[in-house]
Gaussian input, Z-matrix of N, CA and C with variables (Angstrom, degrees):
# hf/3-21g

backbone

0 1
 N
 C     1     B1
 C     2     B2     1     A1
 N     3     B3     2     A2     1     D1
 C     4     B4     3     A3     2     D2
 C     5     B5     4     A4     3     D3
 N     6     B6     5     A5     4     D4
 C     7     B7     6     A6     5     D5
 C     8     B8     7     A7     6     D6
 N     9     B9     8     A8     7     D7
 C    10    B10     9     A9     8     D8
 C    11    B11    10    A10     9     D9
 N    12    B12    11    A11    10    D10
 C    13    B13    12    A12    11    D11
 C    14    B14    13    A13    12    D12
 N    15    B15    14    A14    13    D13
 C    16    B16    15    A15    14    D14
 C    17    B17    16    A16    15    D15
 N    18    B18    17    A17    16    D16
 C    19    B19    18    A18    17    D17
 C    20    B20    19    A19    18    D18
 N    21    B21    20    A20    19    D19
 C    22    B22    21    A21    20    D20
 C    23    B23    22    A22    21    D21
 N    24    B24    23    A23    22    D22
 C    25    B25    24    A24    23    D23
 C    26    B26    25    A25    24    D24
 N    27    B27    26    A26    25    D25
 C    28    B28    27    A27    26    D26
 C    29    B29    28    A28    27    D27
 N    30    B30    29    A29    28    D28
 C    31    B31    30    A30    29    D29
 C    32    B32    31    A31    30    D30
 N    33    B33    32    A32    31    D31
 C    34    B34    33    A33    32    D32
 C    35    B35    34    A34    33    D33
 N    36    B36    35    A35    34    D34
 C    37    B37    36    A36    35    D35
 C    38    B38    37    A37    36    D36
 N    39    B39    38    A38    37    D37
 C    40    B40    39    A39    38    D38
 C    41    B41    40    A40    39    D39
 N    42    B42    41    A41    40    D40
 C    43    B43    42    A42    41    D41
 C    44    B44    43    A43    42    D42
 N    45    B45    44    A44    43    D43
 C    46    B46    45    A45    44    D44
 C    47    B47    46    A46    45    D45
 N    48    B48    47    A47    46    D46
 C    49    B49    48    A48    47    D47
 C    50    B50    49    A49    48    D48
 N    51    B51    50    A50    49    D49
 C    52    B52    51    A51    50    D50
 C    53    B53    52    A52    51    D51
 N    54    B54    53    A53    52    D52
 C    55    B55    54    A54    53    D53
 C    56    B56    55    A55    54    D54
 N    57    B57    56    A56    55    D55
 C    58    B58    57    A57    56    D56
 C    59    B59    58    A58    57    D57
 N    60    B60    59    A59    58    D58
 C    61    B61    60    A60    59    D59
 C    62    B62    61    A61    60    D60
 N    63    B63    62    A62    61    D61
 C    64    B64    63    A63    62    D62
 C    65    B65    64    A64    63    D63
 N    66    B66    65    A65    64    D64
 C    67    B67    66    A66    65    D65
 C    68    B68    67    A67    66    D66
 N    69    B69    68    A68    67    D67
 C    70    B70    69    A69    68    D68
 C    71    B71    70    A70    69    D69
 N    72    B72    71    A71    70    D70
 C    73    B73    72    A72    71    D71
 C    74    B74    73    A73    72    D72
 N    75    B75    74    A74    73    D73
 C    76    B76    75    A75    74    D74
 C    77    B77    76    A76    75    D75
 N    78    B78    77    A77    76    D76
 C    79    B79    78    A78    77    D77
 C    80    B80    79    A79    78    D78
 N    81    B81    80    A80    79    D79
 C    82    B82    81    A81    80    D80
 C    83    B83    82    A82    81    D81
 N    84    B84    83    A83    82    D82
 C    85    B85    84    A84    83    D83
 C    86    B86    85    A85    84    D84
 N    87    B87    86    A86    85    D85
 C    88    B88    87    A87    86    D86
 C    89    B89    88    A88    87    D87
 N    90    B90    89    A89    88    D88
 C    91    B91    90    A90    89    D89
 C    92    B92    91    A91    90    D90
 N    93    B93    92    A92    91    D91
 C    94    B94    93    A93    92    D92
 C    95    B95    94    A94    93    D93
 N    96    B96    95    A95    94    D94
 C    97    B97    96    A96    95    D95
 C    98    B98    97    A97    96    D96
 N    99    B99    98    A98    97    D97
 C   100   B100    99    A99    98    D98
 C   101   B101   100   A100    99    D99
 N   102   B102   101   A101   100   D100
 C   103   B103   102   A102   101   D101
 C   104   B104   103   A103   102   D102
 N   105   B105   104   A104   103   D103
 C   106   B106   105   A105   104   D104
 C   107   B107   106   A106   105   D105
 N   108   B108   107   A107   106   D106
 C   109   B109   108   A108   107   D107
 C   110   B110   109   A109   108   D108
 N   111   B111   110   A110   109   D109
 C   112   B112   111   A111   110   D110
 C   113   B113   112   A112   111   D111
 N   114   B114   113   A113   112   D112
 C   115   B115   114   A114   113   D113
 C   116   B116   115   A115   114   D114
 N   117   B117   116   A116   115   D115
 C   118   B118   117   A117   116   D116
 C   119   B119   118   A118   117   D117
 N   120   B120   119   A119   118   D118
 C   121   B121   120   A120   119   D119
 C   122   B122   121   A121   120   D120
 N   123   B123   122   A122   121   D121
 C   124   B124   123   A123   122   D122
 C   125   B125   124   A124   123   D123
 N   126   B126   125   A125   124   D124
 C   127   B127   126   A126   125   D125
 C   128   B128   127   A127   126   D126
 N   129   B129   128   A128   127   D127
 C   130   B130   129   A129   128   D128
 C   131   B131   130   A130   129   D129
 N   132   B132   131   A131   130   D130
 C   133   B133   132   A132   131   D131
 C   134   B134   133   A133   132   D132
 N   135   B135   134   A134   133   D133
 C   136   B136   135   A135   134   D134
 C   137   B137   136   A136   135   D135
 N   138   B138   137   A137   136   D136
 C   139   B139   138   A138   137   D137
 C   140   B140   139   A139   138   D138
 N   141   B141   140   A140   139   D139
 C   142   B142   141   A141   140   D140
 C   143   B143   142   A142   141   D141
 N   144   B144   143   A143   142   D142
 C   145   B145   144   A144   143   D143
 C   146   B146   145   A145   144   D144
 N   147   B147   146   A146   145   D145
 C   148   B148   147   A147   146   D146
 C   149   B149   148   A148   147   D147
 N   150   B150   149   A149   148   D148
 C   151   B151   150   A150   149   D149
 C   152   B152   151   A151   150   D150
 N   153   B153   152   A152   151   D151
 C   154   B154   153   A153   152   D152
 C   155   B155   154   A154   153   D153
 N   156   B156   155   A155   154   D154
 C   157   B157   156   A156   155   D155
 C   158   B158   157   A157   156   D156
 N   159   B159   158   A158   157   D157
 C   160   B160   159   A159   158   D158
 C   161   B161   160   A160   159   D159
 N   162   B162   161   A161   160   D160
 C   163   B163   162   A162   161   D161
 C   164   B164   163   A163   162   D162
 N   165   B165   164   A164   163   D163
 C   166   B166   165   A165   164   D164
 C   167   B167   166   A166   165   D165
 N   168   B168   167   A167   166   D166
 C   169   B169   168   A168   167   D167
 C   170   B170   169   A169   168   D168
 N   171   B171   170   A170   169   D169
 C   172   B172   171   A171   170   D170
 C   173   B173   172   A172   171   D171
 N   174   B174   173   A173   172   D172
 C   175   B175   174   A174   173   D173
 C   176   B176   175   A175   174   D174
 N   177   B177   176   A176   175   D175
 C   178   B178   177   A177   176   D176
 C   179   B179   178   A178   177   D177
 N   180   B180   179   A179   178   D178
 C   181   B181   180   A180   179   D179
 C   182   B182   181   A181   180   D180
 N   183   B183   182   A182   181   D181
 C   184   B184   183   A183   182   D182
 C   185   B185   184   A184   183   D183
 N   186   B186   185   A185   184   D184
 C   187   B187   186   A186   185   D185
 C   188   B188   187   A187   186   D186
 N   189   B189   188   A188   187   D187
 C   190   B190   189   A189   188   D188
 C   191   B191   190   A190   189   D189
 N   192   B192   191   A191   190   D190
 C   193   B193   192   A192   191   D191
 C   194   B194   193   A193   192   D192
 N   195   B195   194   A194   193   D193
 C   196   B196   195   A195   194   D194
 C   197   B197   196   A196   195   D195
 N   198   B198   197   A197   196   D196
 C   199   B199   198   A198   197   D197
 C   200   B200   199   A199   198   D198
 N   201   B201   200   A200   199   D199
 C   202   B202   201   A201   200   D200
 C   203   B203   202   A202   201   D201
 N   204   B204   203   A203   202   D202
 C   205   B205   204   A204   203   D203
 C   206   B206   205   A205   204   D204
 N   207   B207   206   A206   205   D205
 C   208   B208   207   A207   206   D206
 C   209   B209   208   A208   207   D207
 N   210   B210   209   A209   208   D208
 C   211   B211   210   A210   209   D209
 C   212   B212   211   A211   210   D210
 N   213   B213   212   A212   211   D211
 C   214   B214   213   A213   212   D212
 C   215   B215   214   A214   213   D213
 N   216   B216   215   A215   214   D214
 C   217   B217   216   A216   215   D215
 C   218   B218   217   A217   216   D216
 N   219   B219   218   A218   217   D217
 C   220   B220   219   A219   218   D218
 C   221   B221   220   A220   219   D219
 N   222   B222   221   A221   220   D220
 C   223   B223   222   A222   221   D221
 C   224   B224   223   A223   222   D222
 N   225   B225   224   A224   223   D223
 C   226   B226   225   A225   224   D224
 C   227   B227   226   A226   225   D225
 N   228   B228   227   A227   226   D226
 C   229   B229   228   A228   227   D227
 C   230   B230   229   A229   228   D228
 N   231   B231   230   A230   229   D229
 C   232   B232   231   A231   230   D230
 C   233   B233   232   A232   231   D231
 N   234   B234   233   A233   232   D232
 C   235   B235   234   A234   233   D233
 C   236   B236   235   A235   234   D234
 N   237   B237   236   A236   235   D235
 C   238   B238   237   A237   236   D236
 C   239   B239   238   A238   237   D237
 N   240   B240   239   A239   238   D238
 C   241   B241   240   A240   239   D239
 C   242   B242   241   A241   240   D240
 N   243   B243   242   A242   241   D241
 C   244   B244   243   A243   242   D242
 C   245   B245   244   A244   243   D243
 N   246   B246   245   A245   244   D244
 C   247   B247   246   A246   245   D245
 C   248   B248   247   A247   246   D246
 N   249   B249   248   A248   247   D247
 C   250   B250   249   A249   248   D248
 C   251   B251   250   A250   249   D249
 N   252   B252   251   A251   250   D250
 C   253   B253   252   A252   251   D251
 C   254   B254   253   A253   252   D252
 N   255   B255   254   A254   253   D253
 C   256   B256   255   A255   254   D254
 C   257   B257   256   A256   255   D255
 N   258   B258   257   A257   256   D256
 C   259   B259   258   A258   257   D257
 C   260   B260   259   A259   258   D258
 N   261   B261   260   A260   259   D259
 C   262   B262   261   A261   260   D260
 C   263   B263   262   A262   261   D261
 N   264   B264   263   A263   262   D262
 C   265   B265   264   A264   263   D263
 C   266   B266   265   A265   264   D264
 N   267   B267   266   A266   265   D265
 C   268   B268   267   A267   266   D266
 C   269   B269   268   A268   267   D267
 N   270   B270   269   A269   268   D268
 C   271   B271   270   A270   269   D269
 C   272   B272   271   A271   270   D270
 N   273   B273   272   A272   271   D271
 C   274   B274   273   A273   272   D272
 C   275   B275   274   A274   273   D273
 N   276   B276   275   A275   274   D274
 C   277   B277   276   A276   275   D275
 C   278   B278   277   A277   276   D276
 N   279   B279   278   A278   277   D277
 C   280   B280   279   A279   278   D278
 C   281   B281   280   A280   279   D279
 N   282   B282   281   A281   280   D280
 C   283   B283   282   A282   281   D281
 C   284   B284   283   A283   282   D282
 N   285   B285   284   A284   283   D283
 C   286   B286   285   A285   284   D284
 C   287   B287   286   A286   285   D285
 N   288   B288   287   A287   286   D286
 C   289   B289   288   A288   287   D287
 C   290   B290   289   A289   288   D288
 N   291   B291   290   A290   289   D289
 C   292   B292   291   A291   290   D290
 C   293   B293   292   A292   291   D291

   B1=1.4462
   B2=1.5308
   B3=1.3281
   B4=1.4562
   B5=1.5223
   B6=1.3337
   B7=1.4550
   B8=1.5233
   B9=1.3056
   B10=1.4709
   B11=1.5229
   B12=1.3416
   B13=1.4609
   B14=1.5229
   B15=1.3362
   B16=1.4629
   B17=1.5254
   B18=1.3189
   B19=1.4632
   B20=1.5222
   B21=1.3274
   B22=1.4655
   B23=1.5310
   B24=1.3189
   B25=1.4535
   B26=1.5255
   B27=1.3245
   B28=1.4594
   B29=1.5291
   B30=1.3168
   B31=1.4676
   B32=1.5269
   B33=1.3377
   B34=1.4677
   B35=1.5224
   B36=1.2832
   B37=1.4663
   B38=1.5274
   B39=1.3391
   B40=1.4622
   B41=1.5274
   B42=1.3263
   B43=1.4693
   B44=1.5298
   B45=1.3195
   B46=1.4672
   B47=1.5222
   B48=1.3217
   B49=1.4618
   B50=1.5259
   B51=1.3398
   B52=1.4644
   B53=1.5287
   B54=1.3215
   B55=1.4639
   B56=1.5269
   B57=1.3115
   B58=1.4655
   B59=1.5267
   B60=1.3353
   B61=1.4615
   B62=1.5233
   B63=1.3442
   B64=1.4646
   B65=1.5194
   B66=1.3111
   B67=1.4641
   B68=1.5314
   B69=1.3157
   B70=1.4799
   B71=1.5246
   B72=1.3282
   B73=1.4673
   B74=1.5253
   B75=1.3232
   B76=1.4685
   B77=1.5236
   B78=1.3151
   B79=1.4642
   B80=1.5315
   B81=1.3145
   B82=1.4615
   B83=1.5240
   B84=1.3293
   B85=1.4641
   B86=1.5236
   B87=1.3227
   B88=1.4638
   B89=1.5193
   B90=1.3166
   B91=1.4648
   B92=1.5341
   B93=1.3443
   B94=1.4614
   B95=1.5329
   B96=1.3246
   B97=1.4636
   B98=1.5335
   B99=1.3165
   B100=1.4604
   B101=1.5131
   B102=1.3177
   B103=1.4590
   B104=1.5253
   B105=1.3429
   B106=1.4613
   B107=1.5262
   B108=1.3201
   B109=1.4654
   B110=1.5322
   B111=1.3357
   B112=1.4666
   B113=1.5190
   B114=1.3325
   B115=1.4584
   B116=1.5148
   B117=1.3168
   B118=1.4585
   B119=1.5222
   B120=1.3204
   B121=1.4669
   B122=1.5262
   B123=1.3222
   B124=1.4693
   B125=1.5239
   B126=1.3146
   B127=1.4591
   B128=1.5349
   B129=1.3019
   B130=1.4610
   B131=1.5233
   B132=1.3286
   B133=1.4635
   B134=1.5272
   B135=1.3237
   B136=1.4650
   B137=1.5220
   B138=1.3158
   B139=1.4640
   B140=1.5282
   B141=1.3038
   B142=1.4655
   B143=1.5252
   B144=1.3138
   B145=1.4555
   B146=1.5339
   B147=1.3208
   B148=1.4571
   B149=1.5225
   B150=1.3166
   B151=1.4580
   B152=1.5290
   B153=1.3170
   B154=1.4627
   B155=1.5170
   B156=1.3300
   B157=1.4598
   B158=1.5199
   B159=1.3221
   B160=1.4700
   B161=1.5237
   B162=1.3077
   B163=1.4636
   B164=1.5271
   B165=1.3351
   B166=1.4579
   B167=1.5223
   B168=1.3120
   B169=1.4646
   B170=1.5248
   B171=1.3517
   B172=1.4688
   B173=1.5213
   B174=1.3162
   B175=1.4598
   B176=1.5241
   B177=1.3211
   B178=1.4641
   B179=1.5236
   B180=1.3342
   B181=1.4668
   B182=1.5279
   B183=1.3175
   B184=1.4630
   B185=1.5237
   B186=1.3483
   B187=1.4631
   B188=1.5209
   B189=1.3117
   B190=1.4641
   B191=1.5293
   B192=1.3271
   B193=1.4577
   B194=1.5160
   B195=1.3240
   B196=1.4550
   B197=1.5242
   B198=1.3309
   B199=1.4661
   B200=1.5225
   B201=1.3038
   B202=1.4597
   B203=1.5188
   B204=1.3176
   B205=1.4676
   B206=1.5275
   B207=1.3152
   B208=1.4651
   B209=1.5334
   B210=1.3191
   B211=1.4631
   B212=1.5311
   B213=1.3287
   B214=1.4645
   B215=1.5315
   B216=1.3104
   B217=1.4629
   B218=1.5312
   B219=1.3132
   B220=1.4639
   B221=1.5273
   B222=1.3392
   B223=1.4747
   B224=1.5241
   B225=1.3225
   B226=1.4715
   B227=1.5136
   B228=1.3079
   B229=1.4695
   B230=1.5302
   B231=1.3203
   B232=1.4634
   B233=1.5279
   B234=1.3488
   B235=1.4623
   B236=1.5213
   B237=1.3050
   B238=1.4573
   B239=1.5267
   B240=1.3048
   B241=1.4675
   B242=1.5287
   B243=1.3267
   B244=1.4592
   B245=1.5283
   B246=1.3274
   B247=1.4599
   B248=1.5283
   B249=1.3352
   B250=1.4686
   B251=1.5274
   B252=1.3318
   B253=1.4639
   B254=1.5294
   B255=1.3350
   B256=1.4505
   B257=1.5331
   B258=1.3181
   B259=1.4709
   B260=1.5210
   B261=1.3268
   B262=1.4549
   B263=1.5237
   B264=1.3141
   B265=1.4602
   B266=1.5255
   B267=1.3365
   B268=1.4541
   B269=1.5202
   B270=1.3233
   B271=1.4608
   B272=1.5254
   B273=1.3255
   B274=1.4584
   B275=1.5237
   B276=1.3147
   B277=1.4643
   B278=1.5173
   B279=1.3219
   B280=1.4466
   B281=1.5226
   B282=1.3202
   B283=1.4557
   B284=1.5244
   B285=1.3087
   B286=1.4702
   B287=1.5142
   B288=1.3061
   B289=1.4582
   B290=1.5257
   B291=1.3290
   B292=1.4828
   B293=1.4999
   A1=108.45
   A2=115.86
   A3=123.85
   A4=108.74
   A5=115.87
   A6=121.43
   A7=108.74
   A8=115.85
   A9=122.30
   A10=106.94
   A11=116.23
   A12=122.22
   A13=108.84
   A14=115.93
   A15=120.82
   A16=108.75
   A17=115.83
   A18=121.45
   A19=105.93
   A20=116.39
   A21=121.94
   A22=109.94
   A23=116.38
   A24=122.20
   A25=106.47
   A26=115.90
   A27=121.53
   A28=108.94
   A29=116.00
   A30=121.40
   A31=107.43
   A32=117.93
   A33=121.97
   A34=115.79
   A35=119.00
   A36=120.40
   A37=113.30
   A38=116.86
   A39=120.90
   A40=113.43
   A41=118.04
   A42=121.21
   A43=112.63
   A44=117.89
   A45=120.02
   A46=111.62
   A47=116.31
   A48=120.58
   A49=110.60
   A50=116.82
   A51=121.06
   A52=110.71
   A53=116.98
   A54=120.55
   A55=111.11
   A56=116.85
   A57=120.84
   A58=110.42
   A59=117.16
   A60=120.92
   A61=112.07
   A62=115.69
   A63=118.16
   A64=110.65
   A65=117.71
   A66=120.53
   A67=109.99
   A68=116.71
   A69=120.85
   A70=110.48
   A71=116.66
   A72=121.39
   A73=111.79
   A74=117.28
   A75=120.69
   A76=112.09
   A77=117.00
   A78=119.53
   A79=111.55
   A80=117.05
   A81=120.36
   A82=111.42
   A83=115.91
   A84=119.96
   A85=111.31
   A86=116.62
   A87=119.87
   A88=114.20
   A89=118.07
   A90=119.33
   A91=113.58
   A92=116.27
   A93=119.96
   A94=112.08
   A95=115.52
   A96=121.20
   A97=108.91
   A98=115.59
   A99=120.74
   A100=114.90
   A101=117.10
   A102=121.10
   A103=109.22
   A104=115.96
   A105=120.78
   A106=110.80
   A107=116.75
   A108=120.45
   A109=109.28
   A110=116.27
   A111=118.65
   A112=110.21
   A113=114.10
   A114=122.69
   A115=108.79
   A116=115.75
   A117=121.76
   A118=106.92
   A119=116.23
   A120=121.85
   A121=109.20
   A122=115.46
   A123=121.70
   A124=108.27
   A125=116.12
   A126=122.38
   A127=110.51
   A128=116.16
   A129=121.92
   A130=110.56
   A131=117.27
   A132=121.21
   A133=113.56
   A134=116.72
   A135=121.24
   A136=108.36
   A137=116.53
   A138=123.24
   A139=114.74
   A140=118.81
   A141=121.29
   A142=113.16
   A143=115.60
   A144=121.70
   A145=108.95
   A146=115.42
   A147=122.53
   A148=108.82
   A149=115.82
   A150=120.71
   A151=107.59
   A152=115.02
   A153=122.33
   A154=107.74
   A155=115.65
   A156=122.84
   A157=107.88
   A158=115.89
   A159=120.24
   A160=108.19
   A161=115.66
   A162=120.73
   A163=108.92
   A164=114.43
   A165=123.05
   A166=109.12
   A167=116.01
   A168=119.57
   A169=110.80
   A170=117.45
   A171=121.76
   A172=109.66
   A173=116.04
   A174=121.28
   A175=110.38
   A176=116.07
   A177=121.14
   A178=112.87
   A179=116.69
   A180=119.00
   A181=110.14
   A182=116.99
   A183=120.06
   A184=111.68
   A185=116.28
   A186=120.67
   A187=114.10
   A188=117.58
   A189=120.58
   A190=111.61
   A191=115.65
   A192=119.74
   A193=113.22
   A194=116.87
   A195=119.92
   A196=111.81
   A197=117.08
   A198=119.14
   A199=113.28
   A200=118.09
   A201=120.99
   A202=113.94
   A203=116.72
   A204=120.43
   A205=113.45
   A206=114.51
   A207=121.52
   A208=110.42
   A209=116.66
   A210=120.93
   A211=111.06
   A212=116.79
   A213=119.85
   A214=110.69
   A215=117.34
   A216=119.69
   A217=110.53
   A218=116.81
   A219=120.82
   A220=110.89
   A221=116.83
   A222=122.95
   A223=109.68
   A224=116.18
   A225=120.85
   A226=111.12
   A227=117.11
   A228=121.29
   A229=111.28
   A230=116.48
   A231=120.70
   A232=112.92
   A233=117.66
   A234=119.33
   A235=117.52
   A236=119.43
   A237=119.83
   A238=114.88
   A239=118.86
   A240=120.45
   A241=112.58
   A242=118.57
   A243=121.76
   A244=113.24
   A245=118.38
   A246=121.78
   A247=112.48
   A248=114.52
   A249=120.76
   A250=108.14
   A251=116.13
   A252=129.45
   A253=110.85
   A254=114.61
   A255=119.47
   A256=108.78
   A257=118.41
   A258=120.63
   A259=114.09
   A260=113.19
   A261=121.54
   A262=106.28
   A263=116.09
   A264=121.44
   A265=107.84
   A266=115.77
   A267=120.87
   A268=109.01
   A269=115.51
   A270=121.89
   A271=108.81
   A272=115.49
   A273=121.77
   A274=109.82
   A275=114.30
   A276=120.97
   A277=107.38
   A278=115.92
   A279=121.92
   A280=110.36
   A281=116.65
   A282=122.43
   A283=107.46
   A284=115.79
   A285=120.75
   A286=108.50
   A287=117.36
   A288=122.52
   A289=113.10
   A290=116.34
   A291=119.12
   A292=111.75
   D1=144.27
   D2=-178.91
   D3=-118.07
   D4=140.13
   D5=174.76
   D6=-109.60
   D7=117.75
   D8=174.44
   D9=-89.57
   D10=132.70
   D11=-178.74
   D12=-128.63
   D13=128.24
   D14=176.22
   D15=-136.51
   D16=127.53
   D17=172.94
   D18=-91.33
   D19=121.93
   D20=-174.60
   D21=-110.08
   D22=118.41
   D23=173.79
   D24=-99.12
   D25=110.13
   D26=-175.09
   D27=-97.12
   D28=137.66
   D29=177.18
   D30=-56.46
   D31=124.50
   D32=-169.10
   D33=-49.31
   D34=-47.94
   D35=-175.85
   D36=-75.01
   D37=-1.49
   D38=-178.31
   D39=-111.55
   D40=8.27
   D41=-174.36
   D42=-60.20
   D43=-44.71
   D44=-179.43
   D45=-63.62
   D46=-43.13
   D47=178.54
   D48=-65.57
   D49=-38.33
   D50=176.79
   D51=-58.75
   D52=-48.77
   D53=-179.06
   D54=-61.85
   D55=-39.59
   D56=176.96
   D57=-62.20
   D58=-48.31
   D59=-179.55
   D60=-66.22
   D61=-33.62
   D62=179.98
   D63=-63.77
   D64=-37.60
   D65=176.74
   D66=-58.84
   D67=-42.37
   D68=177.98
   D69=-66.03
   D70=-43.42
   D71=-177.71
   D72=-66.48
   D73=-27.59
   D74=-179.06
   D75=-57.93
   D76=-35.03
   D77=-179.94
   D78=-68.43
   D79=-24.39
   D80=179.08
   D81=-73.02
   D82=-48.96
   D83=-175.63
   D84=-71.78
   D85=-33.50
   D86=-173.13
   D87=-69.49
   D88=-13.92
   D89=178.74
   D90=-101.21
   D91=7.77
   D92=-177.38
   D93=-80.00
   D94=149.07
   D95=175.41
   D96=-58.85
   D97=132.72
   D98=176.61
   D99=86.11
   D100=-8.56
   D101=178.11
   D102=-69.31
   D103=137.33
   D104=177.86
   D105=-115.02
   D106=-52.16
   D107=-173.61
   D108=-168.09
   D109=151.82
   D110=171.86
   D111=-142.36
   D112=156.79
   D113=179.31
   D114=-141.48
   D115=145.03
   D116=172.88
   D117=-122.49
   D118=126.71
   D119=-179.82
   D120=-121.11
   D121=139.81
   D122=177.68
   D123=-99.75
   D124=133.10
   D125=-178.50
   D126=-69.20
   D127=139.37
   D128=177.44
   D129=-78.98
   D130=-41.89
   D131=-176.08
   D132=-76.46
   D133=-34.02
   D134=-179.45
   D135=-121.83
   D136=106.49
   D137=-169.04
   D138=-55.64
   D139=-34.35
   D140=-174.80
   D141=-103.92
   D142=21.54
   D143=179.62
   D144=-110.51
   D145=134.74
   D146=179.91
   D147=-130.49
   D148=159.43
   D149=170.38
   D150=-124.97
   D151=131.59
   D152=177.07
   D153=-108.07
   D154=127.01
   D155=177.09
   D156=-120.69
   D157=124.65
   D158=178.84
   D159=-129.53
   D160=129.83
   D161=176.46
   D162=-99.92
   D163=129.41
   D164=179.32
   D165=-123.02
   D166=153.46
   D167=175.27
   D168=-66.74
   D169=-43.29
   D170=178.95
   D171=-137.12
   D172=161.22
   D173=175.84
   D174=-60.13
   D175=-41.41
   D176=-178.16
   D177=-64.60
   D178=-30.03
   D179=176.49
   D180=-58.42
   D181=-34.27
   D182=177.66
   D183=-85.37
   D184=-56.33
   D185=-170.05
   D186=-70.90
   D187=-31.39
   D188=-179.80
   D189=-106.50
   D190=-49.35
   D191=-176.71
   D192=-66.07
   D193=-62.33
   D194=-177.92
   D195=-68.37
   D196=-50.69
   D197=-176.78
   D198=-66.20
   D199=-18.48
   D200=177.61
   D201=-96.33
   D202=10.23
   D203=-172.09
   D204=-104.43
   D205=164.32
   D206=172.45
   D207=-63.49
   D208=-35.43
   D209=178.60
   D210=-60.59
   D211=-36.20
   D212=178.68
   D213=-66.34
   D214=-37.92
   D215=177.50
   D216=-62.52
   D217=-38.20
   D218=176.49
   D219=-69.13
   D220=-40.42
   D221=175.91
   D222=-56.98
   D223=-48.54
   D224=179.24
   D225=-58.83
   D226=-46.38
   D227=-178.47
   D228=-61.99
   D229=-35.25
   D230=-179.15
   D231=-77.15
   D232=-31.88
   D233=-166.17
   D234=-122.45
   D235=-32.94
   D236=-167.10
   D237=-65.23
   D238=-22.48
   D239=-179.07
   D240=-78.41
   D241=-3.84
   D242=179.82
   D243=-87.29
   D244=-14.08
   D245=-169.13
   D246=-95.89
   D247=136.42
   D248=172.59
   D249=-155.25
   D250=107.40
   D251=0.17
   D252=-77.36
   D253=171.94
   D254=178.32
   D255=-68.04
   D256=137.33
   D257=-173.96
   D258=-72.33
   D259=151.57
   D260=169.44
   D261=-89.96
   D262=132.37
   D263=178.99
   D264=-108.31
   D265=128.79
   D266=179.89
   D267=-124.52
   D268=159.25
   D269=-178.81
   D270=-124.67
   D271=138.79
   D272=-177.00
   D273=-128.90
   D274=150.88
   D275=173.26
   D276=-117.48
   D277=155.55
   D278=179.68
   D279=-70.48
   D280=141.71
   D281=175.67
   D282=-99.31
   D283=121.45
   D284=178.76
   D285=-77.02
   D286=115.08
   D287=-176.44
   D288=-99.98
   D289=6.71
   D290=178.11
   D291=-83.75

């Protein structure tokens, strides 16, 4: 399993509209192959900062499957204009501590 992590800096006066659009965009990502779960959290210390966490079965499910899809084009249209600066997206794997 892969964890996608993105820190989202939303333009302050657009935060409410961003949250509304994110609810719509959630239906797009949730039906993708390899999608497991996603969460959006709003920062307490910085009002217009969010963290997006998405769990995928494989890295390729995100980087090739989702990003290469029509759903991603709709996701971009709904969300990408809210960010300043544009977020860095990173991927993490679980560390086995046993």
